[in-house]
Each structure stands twice: as C-alpha cells, then as structure tokens.
N, C-alpha and C positions, 0 to 999 in steps of 0.2 A: 504494500500500500504506500502510495506516495503522499507527500505533504498535503496536496490539494484535495485528494480524496478524503483524507482524515479531517481536514478543515470542513469540507462539505458535509460530511456525516455529523461532525460535532455541531456545526451551525444548525443543521436540521433538527438535531436533538434539542438544542437550546430553544429553537423556535417552537417545537412541539410541546415542550415542558410548560409553556405559558398556559395551555389549556388545562393542564393538571392543576396549576396554581389557581386558575379561575374556578375550576370545579370544587377544589377544597375550600376556597373562600366562600363560595355559594352554599356549600353544605353546612359550613359553620354558621353562616348568617341565616340559613333557612329560606333564602331567596336568591335569585340570580343577582350577583354583584360582579363588578370588574375591579379588582384591587390595583393599586398603583404598580405593584410588582409585575402585573400582567403587561403593562405598557413598557416598562423597563426591559423585561425579557423579550418582548416583541421587537423593540428597537435593536437590542443586542443581537438577537438571532437574525434579524433582517439585514443588519449591516454585515454580519459574517457571511450570510448567504449572498449578498450583493457582491462581496469580494470574490466569492467562488464563481458566481455567474459571470463576472467580468473576466476572470481567468479563463472560463470556458467559452467566452465570447458568444453568449446566448442572449440575443436581444429580447426575446420574450421573457426570460427569467430576469434579466436586468431591469426591464420596465416594471415587471410585477413587484420586485423587491424595492426598487427606488420609489415607486409611488406609495407603497405602504409606509415607508420611513417618514414621509410628511404627515401622515395620519397619526403615527405613534408620537412624533414630536409635538404635534398640535394638542393631542390629548394630555401629554405630560405638561405642556405649557398651561392648559386650562386648570389642571390639578394644582400646579404651583400658584397660579393666580388666585384660585379660590382659597388656598391655605393662607396666602398673604392677607387677603380680605378678612378672613376669620380671625387671624392673628391681630390685625389692626383693630378690629371691633372688640376683642377681648382685652386688649392692652389699654 
C-alpha cells in the first residue's frame, strides 16, 4: 500500500466517523441533533479527501469535496457566532 492509498482510506474513515458521532449525540439527546464535532470531523475528512482527489486528478471527486468544505465552514462559523452572542448576553 502506498502513501496515497493509506491517506485515502484514512480520510474516508474520518469522514464516515462523523455519522457515528451524530448518531451517538442523537441517542443521548433522545432526538436528532448535529453536534459541533460533526462539523469539525466533516471538515477534516473532507479536506483529507480533497487532497486525495487532487492527487488522483478526479474532477468529480474534487468538486464534490470542495463544495462540501464551504458548507462545513459556514456551519462552524454560525456555531461560533451564536456562542459569541450567548456569551455576550451572559456577561
């Protein structure tokens, strides 16, 4: 196995773990929730998969991963903005 194959398999594993994280959080809450960790793992896995896709020169894979990155970053931004608002109100 070469470096790129190992990276690709690792990246896909990281990306897939996000669903396990979401499932566990939902089970604990007793309702469907999307924890912050879901978005962080989504971003990490997607960036790693994007590197792999670029190496493979697969335009479909590149486009799919690159577009997801913006969604993950936006959700993380919204979460941070909400935390700052809550923190400002409580202080």
